[in-house]
Structures are given as C-alpha cells and as structure tokens.
VEXNU-509865 format. One record per residue (C-alpha): residue number from 0; chain; x, y, z. Coordinates in pm, 1 decimal, always signed. Example, Ala and Ser with C-alpha at 12.3 -4.5 7.8 and 13.67 -1.06 7.14 Angstrom:
residues 2
{0; 'A'; {+1230.0; -450.0; +780.0}} {1; 'A'; {+1367.0; -106.0; +714.0}} 
end
This chain:
residues 448
{0; 'A'; {-4290.8; +7573.1; +2567.3}} {1; 'A'; {-4166.6; +7785.1; +2224.0}} {2; 'A'; {-3795.8; +7750.7; +2148.8}} {3; 'A'; {-3526.7; +8018.6; +2150.5}} {4; 'A'; {-3566.4; +8057.9; +1799.5}} {5; 'A'; {-3966.9; +8137.3; +1792.8}} {6; 'A'; {-3914.3; +8347.8; +2087.6}} {7; 'A'; {-3641.9; +8569.5; +1921.7}} {8; 'A'; {-3858.3; +8558.0; +1586.4}} {9; 'A'; {-4171.1; +8677.2; +1749.6}} {10; 'A'; {-4002.2; +8965.8; +1955.0}} {11; 'A'; {-3915.5; +9121.8; +1620.4}} {12; 'A'; {-4237.0; +9076.2; +1440.8}} {13; 'A'; {-4440.8; +9208.3; +1762.7}} {14; 'A'; {-4207.3; +9519.7; +1769.1}} {15; 'A'; {-4200.5; +9566.7; +1377.6}} {16; 'A'; {-4572.0; +9522.7; +1382.4}} {17; 'A'; {-4589.7; +9835.4; +1712.6}} {18; 'A'; {-4448.4; +10045.1; +1388.7}} {19; 'A'; {-4077.1; +9994.0; +1467.7}} {20; 'A'; {-3877.5; +10020.3; +1124.6}} {21; 'A'; {-3620.6; +9757.9; +1275.0}} {22; 'A'; {-3609.9; +9507.1; +1534.8}} {23; 'A'; {-3346.9; +9305.4; +1686.0}} {24; 'A'; {-3357.8; +9027.6; +1963.1}} {25; 'A'; {-3128.1; +8870.1; +2177.9}} {26; 'A'; {-3235.6; +8551.7; +2394.6}} {27; 'A'; {-3030.5; +8345.5; +2642.0}} {28; 'A'; {-3060.0; +8050.2; +2811.8}} {29; 'A'; {-2790.2; +7992.4; +3042.3}} {30; 'A'; {-2720.2; +7712.3; +3327.1}} {31; 'A'; {-2413.3; +7730.1; +3577.7}} {32; 'A'; {-2355.5; +7482.1; +3813.2}} {33; 'A'; {-2093.3; +7624.0; +4110.0}} {34; 'A'; {-1890.5; +7450.4; +4375.4}} {35; 'A'; {-1748.2; +7734.2; +4609.4}} {36; 'A'; {-1400.4; +7645.1; +4823.3}} {37; 'A'; {-1424.4; +7831.0; +5101.5}} {38; 'A'; {-1102.1; +7747.8; +5320.1}} {39; 'A'; {-1148.7; +7353.7; +5450.3}} {40; 'A'; {-1474.5; +7323.2; +5282.9}} {41; 'A'; {-1525.0; +7304.6; +4899.3}} {42; 'A'; {-1844.6; +7119.6; +4878.0}} {43; 'A'; {-2075.7; +7420.2; +4857.5}} {44; 'A'; {-2236.4; +7361.8; +4561.4}} {45; 'A'; {-2492.1; +7581.4; +4334.1}} {46; 'A'; {-2726.4; +7548.0; +3987.3}} {47; 'A'; {-2828.0; +7851.3; +3865.6}} {48; 'A'; {-3021.9; +7925.3; +3582.4}} {49; 'A'; {-3033.6; +8214.0; +3350.1}} {50; 'A'; {-3267.9; +8314.8; +3089.0}} {51; 'A'; {-3397.8; +8655.2; +2926.1}} {52; 'A'; {-3433.7; +8892.9; +2606.8}} {53; 'A'; {-3313.3; +9213.7; +2484.5}} {54; 'A'; {-3460.4; +9398.9; +2232.0}} {55; 'A'; {-3377.6; +9686.2; +2023.7}} {56; 'A'; {-3605.8; +9869.5; +1844.1}} {57; 'A'; {-3510.3; +10139.3; +1533.8}} {58; 'A'; {-3762.7; +10439.9; +1464.4}} {59; 'A'; {-3679.1; +10682.7; +1242.3}} {60; 'A'; {-3284.3; +10666.1; +1287.6}} {61; 'A'; {-3370.6; +10652.0; +1692.0}} {62; 'A'; {-3271.1; +10350.8; +1895.7}} {63; 'A'; {-3413.9; +10196.7; +2186.2}} {64; 'A'; {-3336.9; +9887.0; +2415.4}} {65; 'A'; {-3507.9; +9677.7; +2691.3}} {66; 'A'; {-3471.9; +9400.0; +2855.6}} {67; 'A'; {-3680.6; +9119.2; +3068.6}} {68; 'A'; {-3570.2; +8844.0; +3304.0}} {69; 'A'; {-3839.4; +8567.2; +3127.0}} {70; 'A'; {-3918.9; +8449.1; +2875.1}} {71; 'A'; {-4318.7; +8417.5; +2885.9}} {72; 'A'; {-4539.7; +8536.4; +2636.9}} {73; 'A'; {-4639.7; +8858.0; +2893.8}} {74; 'A'; {-4275.7; +8949.1; +2934.0}} {75; 'A'; {-4194.1; +8882.8; +2576.6}} {76; 'A'; {-4441.2; +9137.0; +2459.8}} {77; 'A'; {-4366.1; +9418.0; +2747.7}} {78; 'A'; {-4017.9; +9430.5; +2631.3}} {79; 'A'; {-4122.4; +9497.4; +2275.7}} {80; 'A'; {-4353.7; +9746.5; +2384.4}} {81; 'A'; {-4066.2; +9902.4; +2625.7}} {82; 'A'; {-3792.5; +9889.3; +2364.3}} {83; 'A'; {-4045.7; +10078.3; +2071.8}} {84; 'A'; {-4115.8; +10308.7; +2365.5}} {85; 'A'; {-3743.6; +10416.8; +2413.5}} {86; 'A'; {-3677.1; +10458.6; +2050.1}} {87; 'A'; {-3894.0; +10741.2; +2025.4}} {88; 'A'; {-3753.8; +10872.1; +2297.2}} {89; 'A'; {-3391.6; +10822.4; +2189.3}} {90; 'A'; {-3187.9; +11076.1; +2032.1}} {91; 'A'; {-3180.2; +11050.6; +1635.8}} {92; 'A'; {-2843.7; +10876.6; +1539.5}} {93; 'A'; {-2779.9; +11073.8; +1202.2}} {94; 'A'; {-2512.2; +10839.1; +1085.1}} {95; 'A'; {-2772.4; +10510.0; +1132.2}} {96; 'A'; {-2823.7; +10305.1; +794.1}} {97; 'A'; {-2960.8; +10027.2; +950.9}} {98; 'A'; {-2874.0; +9655.6; +1144.7}} {99; 'A'; {-2707.6; +9399.2; +956.8}} {100; 'A'; {-2847.0; +9141.5; +726.2}} {101; 'A'; {-2785.9; +8757.4; +654.8}} {102; 'A'; {-2462.0; +8643.4; +580.0}} {103; 'A'; {-2245.5; +8325.2; +541.9}} {104; 'A'; {-2130.2; +8226.7; +892.3}} {105; 'A'; {-1782.5; +8029.5; +973.7}} {106; 'A'; {-1739.4; +7665.8; +1103.6}} {107; 'A'; {-1597.1; +7683.4; +1434.9}} {108; 'A'; {-1470.6; +7429.8; +1689.3}} {109; 'A'; {-1387.7; +7303.8; +2042.5}} {110; 'A'; {-1704.0; +7514.7; +2160.4}} {111; 'A'; {-1918.8; +7260.5; +2277.7}} {112; 'A'; {-1836.4; +6961.7; +2479.2}} {113; 'A'; {-2096.9; +6690.8; +2630.2}} {114; 'A'; {-1888.5; +6617.8; +2903.8}} {115; 'A'; {-1926.2; +6982.8; +3065.3}} {116; 'A'; {-2280.2; +7004.6; +2951.8}} {117; 'A'; {-2342.8; +6626.4; +3167.4}} {118; 'A'; {-2117.5; +6779.8; +3433.9}} {119; 'A'; {-2266.8; +6636.2; +3769.4}} {120; 'A'; {-2200.0; +6775.1; +4136.5}} {121; 'A'; {-2005.2; +6495.5; +4206.3}} {122; 'A'; {-1776.0; +6552.3; +3910.7}} {123; 'A'; {-1748.6; +6929.1; +3970.0}} {124; 'A'; {-1688.3; +6860.6; +4340.5}} {125; 'A'; {-1392.7; +6618.4; +4209.0}} {126; 'A'; {-1244.3; +6926.5; +4014.1}} {127; 'A'; {-1246.4; +7175.8; +4300.6}} {128; 'A'; {-1069.5; +6855.3; +4544.5}} {129; 'A'; {-772.7; +6838.6; +4277.5}} {130; 'A'; {-754.8; +7195.9; +4308.8}} {131; 'A'; {-741.4; +7195.3; +4675.4}} {132; 'A'; {-542.8; +6927.3; +4745.0}} {133; 'A'; {-252.6; +7091.2; +4510.0}} {134; 'A'; {-208.4; +7383.4; +4706.4}} {135; 'A'; {-101.6; +7150.1; +4972.5}} {136; 'A'; {+123.8; +6968.1; +4752.2}} {137; 'A'; {+285.5; +7234.9; +4598.1}} {138; 'A'; {+375.4; +7398.2; +4967.2}} {139; 'A'; {+269.1; +7291.5; +5294.7}} {140; 'A'; {+294.9; +7695.0; +5398.6}} {141; 'A'; {-10.9; +7785.2; +5165.8}} {142; 'A'; {-370.9; +7774.6; +5266.7}} {143; 'A'; {-691.9; +7810.1; +5040.5}} {144; 'A'; {-897.2; +8128.6; +5140.7}} {145; 'A'; {-1159.2; +8122.7; +4833.7}} {146; 'A'; {-1241.4; +7988.7; +4537.3}} {147; 'A'; {-1483.6; +7882.8; +4252.6}} {148; 'A'; {-1528.1; +7612.3; +4002.4}} {149; 'A'; {-1809.6; +7683.8; +3800.3}} {150; 'A'; {-1948.2; +7465.4; +3415.0}} {151; 'A'; {-2170.8; +7661.2; +3206.2}} {152; 'A'; {-2368.7; +7538.4; +2914.3}} {153; 'A'; {-2541.6; +7862.3; +2740.1}} {154; 'A'; {-2791.1; +7896.1; +2486.7}} {155; 'A'; {-2787.5; +8217.2; +2207.5}} {156; 'A'; {-2998.3; +8325.5; +1943.8}} {157; 'A'; {-3025.1; +8618.6; +1758.4}} {158; 'A'; {-3314.5; +8730.1; +1474.1}} {159; 'A'; {-3373.3; +9072.5; +1342.6}} {160; 'A'; {-3619.2; +9237.6; +1118.2}} {161; 'A'; {-3335.7; +9209.5; +781.6}} {162; 'A'; {-3379.0; +8801.6; +800.4}} {163; 'A'; {-3090.1; +8742.4; +1096.4}} {164; 'A'; {-3199.8; +8452.7; +1238.0}} {165; 'A'; {-2904.5; +8222.3; +1427.5}} {166; 'A'; {-2776.0; +8071.8; +1736.7}} {167; 'A'; {-2575.8; +7795.9; +1856.9}} {168; 'A'; {-2480.2; +7614.7; +2166.4}} {169; 'A'; {-2175.5; +7655.6; +2341.0}} {170; 'A'; {-1980.5; +7534.4; +2665.0}} {171; 'A'; {-1719.1; +7658.2; +2939.0}} {172; 'A'; {-1581.4; +7538.1; +3254.0}} {173; 'A'; {-1384.5; +7829.3; +3479.6}} {174; 'A'; {-1228.0; +7853.3; +3798.2}} {175; 'A'; {-1014.8; +8089.6; +4045.1}} {176; 'A'; {-836.8; +7997.6; +4395.6}} {177; 'A'; {-762.3; +8218.1; +4656.6}} {178; 'A'; {-421.2; +8145.9; +4887.9}} {179; 'A'; {-265.6; +8326.5; +5180.9}} {180; 'A'; {+85.8; +8182.2; +5267.4}} {181; 'A'; {+206.5; +8130.5; +5663.8}} {182; 'A'; {+556.5; +8116.9; +5768.5}} {183; 'A'; {+696.0; +8217.1; +6105.8}} {184; 'A'; {+383.3; +8393.2; +6234.8}} {185; 'A'; {+412.7; +8588.4; +5948.4}} {186; 'A'; {+103.8; +8566.6; +5684.7}} {187; 'A'; {+128.6; +8656.9; +5317.8}} {188; 'A'; {-81.6; +8864.8; +5087.0}} {189; 'A'; {-384.2; +8719.1; +4905.4}} {190; 'A'; {-263.3; +8535.5; +4577.2}} {191; 'A'; {-475.1; +8404.9; +4285.8}} {192; 'A'; {-450.2; +8195.7; +3988.8}} {193; 'A'; {-752.2; +8126.7; +3762.1}} {194; 'A'; {-814.7; +7910.1; +3473.4}} {195; 'A'; {-1096.4; +7848.4; +3143.1}} {196; 'A'; {-1145.8; +7650.0; +2870.4}} {197; 'A'; {-1425.5; +7521.4; +2653.2}} {198; 'A'; {-1342.2; +7151.0; +2648.3}} {199; 'A'; {-1303.5; +6997.9; +3005.7}} {200; 'A'; {-1024.5; +6776.9; +2903.1}} {201; 'A'; {-824.3; +7138.9; +2843.6}} {202; 'A'; {-892.8; +7263.7; +3228.0}} {203; 'A'; {-631.3; +7177.9; +3474.6}} {204; 'A'; {-775.6; +7277.4; +3830.6}} {205; 'A'; {-451.5; +7152.0; +3937.6}} {206; 'A'; {-272.0; +7378.0; +3808.4}} {207; 'A'; {-481.1; +7670.2; +3919.4}} {208; 'A'; {-418.6; +7557.8; +4299.3}} {209; 'A'; {-77.1; +7519.0; +4217.8}} {210; 'A'; {+29.6; +7815.4; +4105.9}} {211; 'A'; {-254.2; +8003.7; +4375.9}} {212; 'A'; {+22.3; +7833.4; +4672.9}} {213; 'A'; {+377.4; +7948.1; +4528.2}} {214; 'A'; {+216.0; +8292.5; +4438.6}} {215; 'A'; {+119.4; +8342.9; +4827.6}} {216; 'A'; {+456.2; +8170.2; +4886.5}} {217; 'A'; {+640.9; +8425.5; +4661.0}} {218; 'A'; {+505.9; +8706.2; +4855.3}} {219; 'A'; {+617.8; +8559.7; +5203.4}} {220; 'A'; {+834.8; +8803.0; +5433.9}} {221; 'A'; {+846.3; +9077.0; +5179.8}} {222; 'A'; {+1080.2; +9344.7; +5197.4}} {223; 'A'; {+1110.9; +9743.8; +5131.6}} {224; 'A'; {+1265.9; +9886.6; +4842.2}} {225; 'A'; {+1326.4; +10286.0; +4762.7}} {226; 'A'; {+1187.9; +10416.7; +4415.7}} {227; 'A'; {+1367.8; +10384.0; +4118.3}} {228; 'A'; {+1321.1; +10373.3; +3740.7}} {229; 'A'; {+1437.2; +10044.9; +3557.9}} {230; 'A'; {+1237.5; +9711.1; +3402.1}} {231; 'A'; {+926.9; +9551.1; +3495.5}} {232; 'A'; {+808.3; +9202.1; +3399.3}} {233; 'A'; {+489.3; +9176.9; +3373.1}} {234; 'A'; {+346.9; +8808.6; +3426.5}} {235; 'A'; {-6.7; +8712.1; +3271.6}} {236; 'A'; {-269.3; +8907.2; +3474.6}} {237; 'A'; {-129.5; +9236.1; +3439.0}} {238; 'A'; {-75.6; +9224.9; +3112.8}} {239; 'A'; {-431.8; +9186.5; +3093.2}} {240; 'A'; {-506.1; +9470.7; +3335.8}} {241; 'A'; {-229.1; +9746.1; +3196.9}} {242; 'A'; {-190.8; +9706.5; +2823.3}} {243; 'A'; {-496.5; +9525.2; +2701.3}} {244; 'A'; {-719.8; +9802.0; +2777.0}} {245; 'A'; {-500.5; +10080.0; +2597.0}} {246; 'A'; {-478.3; +9869.7; +2306.2}} {247; 'A'; {-858.5; +9831.0; +2284.4}} {248; 'A'; {-945.1; +10129.5; +2350.8}} {249; 'A'; {-699.1; +10260.8; +2066.4}} {250; 'A'; {-823.7; +9997.8; +1772.6}} {251; 'A'; {-1230.9; +10109.2; +1886.0}} {252; 'A'; {-1376.1; +10201.6; +1573.4}} {253; 'A'; {-1621.8; +10428.9; +1782.4}} {254; 'A'; {-1301.0; +10579.5; +1957.2}} {255; 'A'; {-1152.9; +10646.6; +1614.0}} {256; 'A'; {-1474.6; +10826.4; +1483.9}} {257; 'A'; {-1486.9; +11027.1; +1796.4}} {258; 'A'; {-1120.6; +11116.5; +1765.4}} {259; 'A'; {-1106.7; +11012.9; +2135.4}} {260; 'A'; {-806.9; +10721.3; +2002.8}} {261; 'A'; {-434.4; +10854.0; +1985.1}} {262; 'A'; {-458.8; +10603.1; +1696.3}} {263; 'A'; {-710.5; +10737.6; +1499.5}} {264; 'A'; {-575.5; +10779.3; +1121.1}} {265; 'A'; {-275.0; +10568.5; +1154.8}} {266; 'A'; {-363.7; +10282.2; +984.3}} {267; 'A'; {-86.4; +10160.5; +810.2}} {268; 'A'; {+204.0; +10335.3; +1080.4}} {269; 'A'; {+422.1; +10198.2; +1365.7}} {270; 'A'; {+249.9; +10221.2; +1659.6}} {271; 'A'; {+439.3; +10021.3; +1867.1}} {272; 'A'; {+768.1; +9817.7; +1916.1}} {273; 'A'; {+853.6; +9611.5; +1616.3}} {274; 'A'; {+838.3; +9316.2; +1848.9}} {275; 'A'; {+441.9; +9320.5; +1849.1}} {276; 'A'; {+182.0; +9132.1; +1638.4}} {277; 'A'; {-148.2; +9107.4; +1766.1}} {278; 'A'; {-450.4; +8920.9; +1568.6}} {279; 'A'; {-804.8; +8924.8; +1684.7}} {280; 'A'; {-976.7; +8591.6; +1566.2}} {281; 'A'; {-1328.5; +8498.5; +1674.1}} {282; 'A'; {-1298.4; +8154.1; +1522.6}} {283; 'A'; {-996.2; +7981.5; +1727.2}} {284; 'A'; {-1059.5; +7653.1; +1830.7}} {285; 'A'; {-1115.7; +7631.1; +2145.3}} {286; 'A'; {-1194.3; +8003.3; +2280.3}} {287; 'A'; {-1332.0; +8126.2; +2522.1}} {288; 'A'; {-1488.4; +8387.7; +2286.3}} {289; 'A'; {-1485.2; +8172.4; +1985.9}} {290; 'A'; {-1840.7; +8151.7; +1809.5}} {291; 'A'; {-1941.1; +8149.9; +1469.4}} {292; 'A'; {-2154.1; +8480.0; +1518.5}} {293; 'A'; {-2094.2; +8828.2; +1727.0}} {294; 'A'; {-2368.2; +8950.2; +1951.4}} {295; 'A'; {-2551.6; +9076.5; +1591.6}} {296; 'A'; {-2524.1; +8781.2; +1455.2}} {297; 'A'; {-2248.3; +8903.6; +1225.5}} {298; 'A'; {-1953.3; +8648.3; +1135.7}} {299; 'A'; {-1689.0; +8617.0; +1358.7}} {300; 'A'; {-1359.7; +8662.1; +1145.1}} {301; 'A'; {-1029.7; +8692.2; +1157.0}} {302; 'A'; {-878.4; +9044.0; +1203.2}} {303; 'A'; {-453.1; +9130.2; +1225.4}} {304; 'A'; {-488.5; +9432.2; +1400.1}} {305; 'A'; {-75.7; +9500.4; +1488.4}} {306; 'A'; {+191.5; +9317.2; +1273.2}} {307; 'A'; {+573.5; +9388.9; +1363.4}} {308; 'A'; {+429.7; +9710.3; +1568.7}} {309; 'A'; {+221.0; +9891.4; +1246.6}} {310; 'A'; {-108.6; +9885.6; +1275.0}} {311; 'A'; {-367.4; +9712.8; +1033.7}} {312; 'A'; {-711.0; +9755.1; +1140.2}} {313; 'A'; {-968.0; +9902.9; +1347.1}} {314; 'A'; {-1215.6; +9712.7; +1496.7}} {315; 'A'; {-1625.3; +9733.0; +1401.2}} {316; 'A'; {-1967.9; +9686.6; +1488.1}} {317; 'A'; {-2223.5; +9715.5; +1202.8}} {318; 'A'; {-2280.7; +10057.6; +1328.9}} {319; 'A'; {-1946.9; +10211.9; +1299.9}} {320; 'A'; {-1883.9; +10016.4; +996.0}} {321; 'A'; {-2226.6; +10120.0; +819.0}} {322; 'A'; {-2113.2; +10491.0; +849.7}} {323; 'A'; {-1752.4; +10445.2; +669.1}} {324; 'A'; {-1925.2; +10181.3; +419.7}} {325; 'A'; {-1768.4; +9946.9; +501.4}} {326; 'A'; {-1827.0; +9581.8; +648.8}} {327; 'A'; {-1832.1; +9486.4; +1041.7}} {328; 'A'; {-1523.0; +9283.5; +1149.5}} {329; 'A'; {-1762.6; +9098.5; +1430.0}} {330; 'A'; {-1662.8; +9251.7; +1699.9}} {331; 'A'; {-2005.1; +9344.9; +1868.2}} {332; 'A'; {-1971.1; +9214.5; +2189.6}} {333; 'A'; {-2260.0; +9112.6; +2424.1}} {334; 'A'; {-2213.5; +9095.1; +2822.7}} {335; 'A'; {-2536.8; +8958.4; +2824.7}} {336; 'A'; {-2909.5; +8968.2; +2715.0}} {337; 'A'; {-2907.6; +9286.4; +2952.7}} {338; 'A'; {-2668.5; +9493.4; +2764.8}} {339; 'A'; {-2663.6; +9632.0; +2406.1}} {340; 'A'; {-2376.2; +9504.9; +2173.2}} {341; 'A'; {-2059.7; +9725.8; +2207.1}} {342; 'A'; {-1734.1; +9670.2; +2038.7}} {343; 'A'; {-1493.7; +9462.3; +2192.8}} {344; 'A'; {-1193.4; +9175.4; +2108.7}} {345; 'A'; {-1334.7; +8864.4; +2060.3}} {346; 'A'; {-1015.6; +8612.8; +2087.3}} {347; 'A'; {-731.2; +8877.5; +2106.0}} {348; 'A'; {-368.4; +8691.4; +2011.6}} {349; 'A'; {-70.6; +8832.2; +2107.6}} {350; 'A'; {+254.1; +8643.0; +1918.1}} {351; 'A'; {+459.2; +8479.0; +2147.6}} {352; 'A'; {+856.0; +8536.5; +2217.0}} {353; 'A'; {+1097.1; +8270.7; +2265.1}} {354; 'A'; {+1216.2; +8396.8; +2634.4}} {355; 'A'; {+1043.3; +8180.0; +2948.7}} {356; 'A'; {+1017.4; +8449.5; +3283.6}} {357; 'A'; {+1320.9; +8278.4; +3421.8}} {358; 'A'; {+1512.5; +8394.2; +3064.3}} {359; 'A'; {+1419.6; +8702.2; +3097.2}} {360; 'A'; {+1417.2; +8786.6; +3480.4}} {361; 'A'; {+1830.1; +8664.3; +3403.0}} {362; 'A'; {+1847.5; +8971.4; +3168.8}} {363; 'A'; {+1692.7; +9286.7; +3443.4}} {364; 'A'; {+1964.6; +9449.2; +3610.9}} {365; 'A'; {+1760.5; +9588.1; +3822.3}} {366; 'A'; {+1351.3; +9580.9; +3831.0}} {367; 'A'; {+1070.9; +9400.6; +3918.8}} {368; 'A'; {+861.1; +9104.1; +3861.4}} {369; 'A'; {+459.3; +9166.5; +3881.1}} {370; 'A'; {+195.0; +8888.2; +3958.5}} {371; 'A'; {-77.6; +9128.9; +4022.7}} {372; 'A'; {-199.1; +9507.0; +3955.2}} {373; 'A'; {-464.4; +9688.2; +4085.1}} {374; 'A'; {-499.5; +10042.1; +3984.0}} {375; 'A'; {-634.6; +10316.5; +3768.8}} {376; 'A'; {-549.5; +10284.0; +3360.3}} {377; 'A'; {-695.6; +10585.2; +3185.0}} {378; 'A'; {-746.2; +10386.6; +2773.7}} {379; 'A'; {-710.3; +10720.8; +2621.0}} {380; 'A'; {-395.9; +10864.5; +2709.1}} {381; 'A'; {-257.3; +10498.8; +2806.5}} {382; 'A'; {-155.0; +10660.7; +3203.2}} {383; 'A'; {-158.3; +10410.6; +3449.0}} {384; 'A'; {-60.6; +10388.6; +3816.5}} {385; 'A'; {-136.2; +10146.5; +4066.9}} {386; 'A'; {-17.5; +9930.6; +4354.4}} {387; 'A'; {+169.2; +9595.4; +4257.1}} {388; 'A'; {+122.9; +9285.7; +4482.0}} {389; 'A'; {+305.5; +8916.7; +4403.6}} {390; 'A'; {+590.0; +9140.8; +4319.7}} {391; 'A'; {+988.2; +9034.8; +4347.1}} {392; 'A'; {+1310.7; +9225.2; +4344.2}} {393; 'A'; {+1513.0; +9133.4; +4074.8}} {394; 'A'; {+1894.6; +9277.2; +4082.0}} {395; 'A'; {+2192.7; +9116.9; +3857.7}} {396; 'A'; {+1923.4; +8902.0; +3703.3}} {397; 'A'; {+1829.8; +8672.6; +4000.0}} {398; 'A'; {+1514.5; +8734.6; +4218.9}} {399; 'A'; {+1631.8; +8825.7; +4554.6}} {400; 'A'; {+1309.2; +8914.0; +4761.0}} {401; 'A'; {+911.6; +8967.6; +4789.0}} {402; 'A'; {+887.5; +9343.5; +4803.8}} {403; 'A'; {+605.2; +9537.5; +5030.0}} {404; 'A'; {+342.9; +9657.0; +4832.5}} {405; 'A'; {+475.7; +9953.6; +4588.5}} {406; 'A'; {+354.8; +10125.9; +4332.8}} {407; 'A'; {+379.9; +10112.8; +3962.6}} {408; 'A'; {+317.0; +10480.5; +3674.5}} {409; 'A'; {+393.7; +10492.0; +3354.2}} {410; 'A'; {+252.6; +10592.4; +2995.2}} {411; 'A'; {+135.9; +10211.2; +2777.3}} {412; 'A'; {+231.7; +10413.9; +2462.0}} {413; 'A'; {+555.3; +10485.2; +2568.3}} {414; 'A'; {+619.8; +10180.9; +2702.2}} {415; 'A'; {+499.6; +9974.5; +2400.6}} {416; 'A'; {+731.2; +10240.3; +2159.2}} {417; 'A'; {+1014.2; +10115.8; +2384.7}} {418; 'A'; {+1249.6; +9819.6; +2403.5}} {419; 'A'; {+966.7; +9550.1; +2453.1}} {420; 'A'; {+1093.3; +9221.5; +2494.5}} {421; 'A'; {+775.9; +8927.8; +2473.2}} {422; 'A'; {+820.6; +8615.9; +2648.6}} {423; 'A'; {+645.6; +8278.6; +2686.1}} {424; 'A'; {+447.0; +8059.6; +2732.7}} {425; 'A'; {+122.6; +8235.1; +2586.9}} {426; 'A'; {-201.4; +8239.1; +2846.1}} {427; 'A'; {-580.0; +8203.3; +2774.9}} {428; 'A'; {-729.2; +8408.6; +3031.6}} {429; 'A'; {-1110.4; +8470.5; +2908.4}} {430; 'A'; {-1100.1; +8640.0; +2544.0}} {431; 'A'; {-697.4; +8733.3; +2598.6}} {432; 'A'; {-404.6; +8479.2; +2487.0}} {433; 'A'; {-96.0; +8652.6; +2631.0}} {434; 'A'; {+270.5; +8631.3; +2687.3}} {435; 'A'; {+485.2; +8740.9; +3000.4}} {436; 'A'; {+609.2; +9123.9; +2868.4}} {437; 'A'; {+901.1; +9280.4; +3010.0}} {438; 'A'; {+896.7; +9649.1; +2976.4}} {439; 'A'; {+1165.8; +9913.7; +3066.0}} {440; 'A'; {+1167.9; +10310.3; +3211.2}} {441; 'A'; {+886.7; +10188.6; +3434.9}} {442; 'A'; {+874.5; +10439.9; +3746.6}} {443; 'A'; {+841.9; +10199.4; +4078.0}} {444; 'A'; {+750.0; +10391.3; +4367.1}} {445; 'A'; {+782.0; +10306.0; +4755.5}} {446; 'A'; {+511.7; +10382.8; +4945.9}} {447; 'A'; {+754.5; +10492.5; +5244.4}} 
end
C-alpha cells in the first residue's frame, strides 16, 4: 500500500498533468475507538476507520474541489479529474494569487500519546466505568442517560504543486456524559458535561461524570421567575456558544474584506472591555487544535487578537492574506478531507480572571447563573436569543433555586463593551480555552 505522502504527491502530479495551474491534496487516515454509555450499559464498543482525500485544483484563477472516501489508485484519479473539471466550471476569483509555498514549521509538544494510540477496548471501557461510577458518587439522585468516550489516532498529509509536503500524526481522547436527576417523583432536565485531551494522563472521566450529575441535580425543582434585565453569569459552555462565534466572525479576514464584520478597519481601536485579552495560539502544548501546520500546510503560529480590549489582528488563510500582500496567520481550518479549508481559530485562549464562580455569584444582586444555552446567535450583528438550562436564580449574592426554562437575549458587542468580569478557572473545550464570564444588562425573559 502506498504511503499517505506518496498518495498526496501522486494526486498533485495527476491534477497538474491534466492541465491545472496549481493543485493541492489533503490526505487523512483516522482510527476511532468508541465506547457508549446508555443508561445501565457502558460496554458497547465500536471501531471506525476514516480514510479519504480532498483535492483542490486551480485553473485560470478558478478553484475546484472534490473528495473521495477511499485511497485506491482509481479513487485518487477520479477525484483529481473531478476537481479539475469543477475548477473549469467555477467562477473566476480575480483576487486569487496562488496556493502557499513551503516554510519552516514550528516544533509542537503534547500532540501524540502512545497510550492513546495503543489503548485497548478493555481500557476504554474502564475509562467509561470510571465516569459512570462518578455520577452516583457525586449524588445518588442522578443517573446516566447517554454518553460516549472516544479515542482517536489520526494522520494528516498535505501536498501542493508549490512544493509543500507536510504530515503529522496526532492523538486525542474525548468524552461526554448526559445525566438526569430524580427526586420525589420529579425529574430534572437533561444535563451534560464533556472533556477532551491530547494525552491520556490529562483526561479525567470522573470529572465529566461528576459535573454532569451535579448539573442535573442543580436543575431539580425549578421555579418560575419574572422577566428582568440584569446580570448573567455564563459558565464555560455558554461562553463558547454565545460569545465565541461573534468574535470569530468579527476577526475572520474574509468577513472583514467583505465588510460584513463590524470590526472592519478597527485594528488598534478598543472594541470591548479592557478586561478582555484573547490570543490564537496554534502551538500551545497539548492544545486540541495544536499542530505544526494548518489545513493548507502553512505554519501554525501565535496571533494576538485582542489585548486589553484593543483589536490587534485579524486571522487569515493564504487566499485572504495574499489579497492584502500579507502572510497567512496559519488559520486555514479544515473539518476533514471532505471540506475545503476555511478561516477558523486554532486554540483560541481568553485571559483568566481572579475570581471563582462562587466569588462571582457573591457579587450578583439579582441575576442568573447559566449552564447551557440553546438558541440563535447572529455573528455579524452580535444579536442572540435563546433558552437557558441548568440555570439558577441568584439574589443578594446567593444561589436561591433552579429556574424553569427562560430565555436570555442581548447583543454580544454591547455586552462585551460594558462591565465585564472574567472568572476562573479557564477550561479547554475543544480548541477554546475560556473562563466563566459575568455580563451586565442581559434581558431575562420569562416564557409565561
């Protein structure tokens, strides 16, 4: 069997021989070992293999793409033909310059773990058991409804006609657990917790089970509250679902160049509270998005985004960077071989505050502590609205009771420009490293 490097180089060669001006091949091999938690059963184990290739062809400033879920010679040749055909049929990109060229790559640490790579089914089941048992140790009223632990080993290779030929292997382990709690014949809403790591020693299934249980118990016996405008303390998951999409959209160079971002032309200006600093760091040891190169083979790097409320940089892939005669920031993201690269954060890291969640609660006269958000966020405008769950009512600095489902709404840009307090600790959720955040003047809307 040909190596992934040979397959990538072959795809580039075939595509260029067909008449393409430039070509790129992205080859991926991934093994996923999974164990499922389903109420009282946590021994369902499954092994999945994912292999595939994605090819970009460039012809007269037209870009075509195609992919195949196979790495046989015939599949590779067919995907090359399809990508070149698609390029000839695509609209011209007048600002197209070229695919990127080779460059020195950084050294990174903590991205490959032999223990994960060699994890047995028995060991994975044991990890699930530890998470499962932690539920009942945390609170007897909680029970597991759903969950999964996954161990991943992946190889990625990128080649292009400008001379890029890069590859690396990585590992990851992740899991989630969903719990409900029951008391006096009443059942809570579903509560979930998750965790991930690149090294097995850093993965703690007990923490996942414990937190899911406590969140479910926290949701028991909810009460109705009236509508008000006040303080809302977002825990880690709501920060990633409400705030992060708006910031990511606003610093995306493609959105900036289209003038869709409200932060267009605001480099060097204050765009939010001076309490906020954010860095994109694709090289941080053990980060879930840490790698030597991005989805185009460009070196990952450290890019300050916001420093004490001041906008420092946008994030670029090669296409948007070359349009401005700049270097890519190494932020061409790629979900898999089946997608074209697009601009995204690598490891996006918020600064950490000085106060814990309990300490922040003590500063709230009237408000909500929010564990989960489900709703709509408009990244361009910053407007959001949706339902919150695993939420509790705070009054005079004390948690009073769980609340029945209510809605919250507001504008992220306005809220981040107000009185914002970042808490601690910071958590890693995928590539996001975020703290809890206390916001003021959020609309809390009763559903009745």
